N, C-alpha and C positions, 0 to 999 in steps of 0.2 A: 553631691561632691563624689570625687574620683576615688576609687579603692583601687590598691594593688596589692599583691602578694611577693614576698621574696624570702629569702633564707635567714637573713639575720639583720636585725635592726640594731646599730649603734647608737647609743645616746651619749653625746658628748664627743667633741672633735679636737681635744688637746692630744698631747703624745700617746697616751694610751689608746684612745680612739682610733687615731690616724695609724699607728702601727698594727693594730688588730686589722683595721681596714686592709691593709697591704697584705699580711697573711692570708686573710681570707680571700681577697681579690685573686691572689696567685693560686688558691685551692680552688678557683672557679666557682666561687658562690657569689649569689646576687645579695648585694650588700646596700644599706642606705644608711648614711652617717648624718644624724640630726645635730646640728651645732648652732645653738642660739645664745645670743648676749655676749658681752665682752668675756674674755678668757680671765681665769682667776689671777694669772701673772701677767695682766695688761700693763701693769705699772712698770714691771722690770724691762730695762733696756737690753739686756743679754741674757743668754742661757748657756751654762758651761757644762762640761762633763761629757758632752756627746761626741764621740770621735768623728773627726772630719767636719764637724759643725760647731765646735767649740767656740763660744763668744757670739753665736748667732742671735738676732733679735727674735723674740716670740713670734711676732707676726711674719717674719721671714721664714722661719722654720715651717709655720702653717702654710705659707704659700707654697713653699717648695715641695713640702709634702703632698699637697693636693696636685700641684703638678705632675709629680711623679706617679701619682694614683690614676691619672688619665690613661697610663697604659694597660689598665685592666678595667675592661667595660662593663664588668658587673659591679663596679663600685660607683656610687653616686653619692651626691651631698644635697642636703637640703639646710639652709640656714634658718631652721624654725625650730621653736620650741615643742617638745611633746606634751600635750596639756594633760592626756590621759593614758593609761596604759592598763588595759584589761586582759586578766589572764583567764583564757578559756580552756587551757589545758596545758601539758608539759610541752607539746609542740605546737601551740597555737596562742598568740598574743596579737591583740588588736590595738594599736596605738592611734590616738587622735592627734593630729597636728594642728598647730596654731591658726593655720589657714583653712581648717575644717577637713582636709583630707584624712583618710583612714588607710593605715597600712597593716597588713597581717605578715607576720613573721613566725618563722619556725623557732627561731632562738632570739634572745634578746641580751646585748652586753651593755652593761651601764659602765660608762666612763665619765661620770658626771663631776667628779671631784667632791669637794666638802665647801661649807661656808664658813669663812673666819669671822669669828665675833670678837673685833677688836675692843679692848678696853677704852673708856672714855679719857684717855690722856691726852691733854691739849698737844697738837703737833704730831701725834703718832701717825693718824690716818694720812696727813699730808707726805709723811716720810715712808708709808708701807710700801714696800717693793724696790725702793731707791736706796734708802738709808737704814731701813728696819727690815730685818731678814729672818727668815727661818733657818736656812741652811749654810754652813761654812763651806761646805763642798763646793756650793754654788758661787759664794761670793768672798770667801777666804783670802784667796789668792790676791784679789784686788786690793784687799784692806791689810795686807800682811805688814807687820811692824807699826801699826797704827793703834792708836787707844780705842779699844772696842768695849761696849757695854754689853750686859745681858740682863734682861728683866726676868727675875726670877720669881714666878708664880708658884713654885713649889720645890722640894728638894732635888727632883730631877734636873731642874735647870741649874742648880749650884752645881751639880756634876757636870753638867754642859759647859760650866765656864771653864772646866780643867780642859775639855777638848779644844778649846780656842787657843789655849798656850801652844799649840802646834803653829799657829799663824802669827801670833804677836805675844809678846812679854808683858804687854800692858793691858790688862783685863779687868774690868771693874764689874761686879756682881751687885745689882741693885735689888735690894729686897723690898723697897718701897714701903718699909716700916709695917709690913704684914706677914712677914716669914720669920719665924724665930729660928735661929742658926745653932744647931747643936754644938757644944764645945768642941767634939771630935772632928766635925765638919769644917769648924771655922779653922782649927788648927792645920787641917788638912789642905785647905784652900790657901791659907797664908804661907803654908810650906811651899806651895807650888806657884807663889807670886801673884795670886788673884787678890785683889782689893775688894773687900766687901764695904758696900755704902748702904746703911740701914736707914737713913733718913727719908722722909717721904718725898715722892717725886711731884713736881708741881706741871712741869710742861717740857716739851722737846723743842729745841731752839736750832733755827737754820732756814734760810729762805728757799734754797733749792736743794742743798744736801745738809745733813745732819752736822751741827757744829758743836752742841752741847746739851747736857741735860740738867735743868734748873731744879733746884730743889726746893721744899716748901719753905724753908728759912731765907731763900734767896741766893744760896750759894750755887755757883755753875760748875758742873764737872765736864771738861771737854772730852768729846768722843766723837769719832768718825763715822760709827756705826752702832746699831743696836740689834741684838738678836733677841727674839723672844717666840713662844709657842702659844698662840691664842687659843682660846677654846674653840673647837670646831664643831658644827652639827651637820647633819646630813640634809640634802636638798628636800624639797616638799615631795617630789616624785617618789624618793626612796622611803621617805616617811609615809606616804600613802600606801605603798605596796606592803608595808608592815613587814619588811625583811629582818631577819634576826641579825642583831649586832653583838659584837664582842664586848668585854668589860671596859674598854676605852671609848666605845660608841662607833667603831668602824664595822662595815658589813663583814658578817661572818661568811667565810667560803669553806666549801670541802675540799678534798684533796684534787678534785677536777677543776677547781675554781668556780664551782657552781654556788649560788645563793642558797638560802632556804626554800625558795621556789623554784622548783625544777624547771629547767630550760632558761632561766634567767641567770646569766653570768656577771661578773664584775671585775674591773681593774683599774688600778690607778690610787689617787690619793682617798677615795671613799673607802679603801679596804685597808689603810696602814697610815700609821704616823710617820713613816719613813718616807718623805716626799721629795721628790726631785724630778725633773723631766726625764732624765735617763732611765730612772727606776720605774715611772709610770710606762715609758715606752716598751721597757722590757716585759713588764706585766702585760701589757696590751698584746705583745706578740705570744708569750707563753699562753695566756687564757683563750686567744683566738685558736691556737694550735689544738687546745683540750677541746673546746667546743666543735671546732671542725671534725675532730674524730668521732665524737659521738653522733654528730649530726650525719656525717657521711655515711656512717653504718646503718644509721636508721633509714635514710633515704634508699640506699642500695638494698637493703633487707624488703623495703616496701615497694621495690621495682620502680622507683622515682628517677633513677640515673640511667 
């Protein structure tokens, strides 16, 4: 099988990986972006919050980004999974791709995102990404002044219900009969105009878009959308590497955006619960700059430039 060496291997070709590739390409680095499988936001029809690209479809944003990156000959793409990543030292990483090729890189940048573990509520998976969302900054404008639900798995999501009041006066916090609402919290939400629905949820209704939440007793609560924060876990590659995680389960980074393994950096959703395309892209750019600074100094001192 073939083998090649390069400066940086980027694993993950979403906004974080693509923006990192742009920065590194402009820094004259040899970069390979490995991007396999459908993107995490594949069900979404639009991405918002990106200046000059507000409302662009996710697949179109990727197409445009890849097209722009053709201006930088050091940046290449492989639509392949990285099956294994061997750490041979702070400046030597050997990746085995799904087609059997091996790649040696001086640095690795992980932009893999995370895996959402959706609860087994009937109808939820079918509406995930179209009517069931994570972020009101991405979808709140389109849903303004419409009744919006929040699936509250913990006290943090009860607080999240207050945030949605900026987009609509009609917010329903569903506790699904699993979360006790403290009296002070109840009074606070009610004062803000948030309705608390504590009966168990049975299913979400709607053929193409969400129209209602059906409760265990058969009652139906009309809603146009539902926000939630599903449990998330790291990808198998990150788990196999044994990277240190923070108390919330996200990859821990130092002040240079480096993980607990020297030479491996990370950007995007695997590092933070604050998840949106524009935030991932910004992280990718910043992390790439930090990575490039250290790598360039190392190469210059070693007489490699």
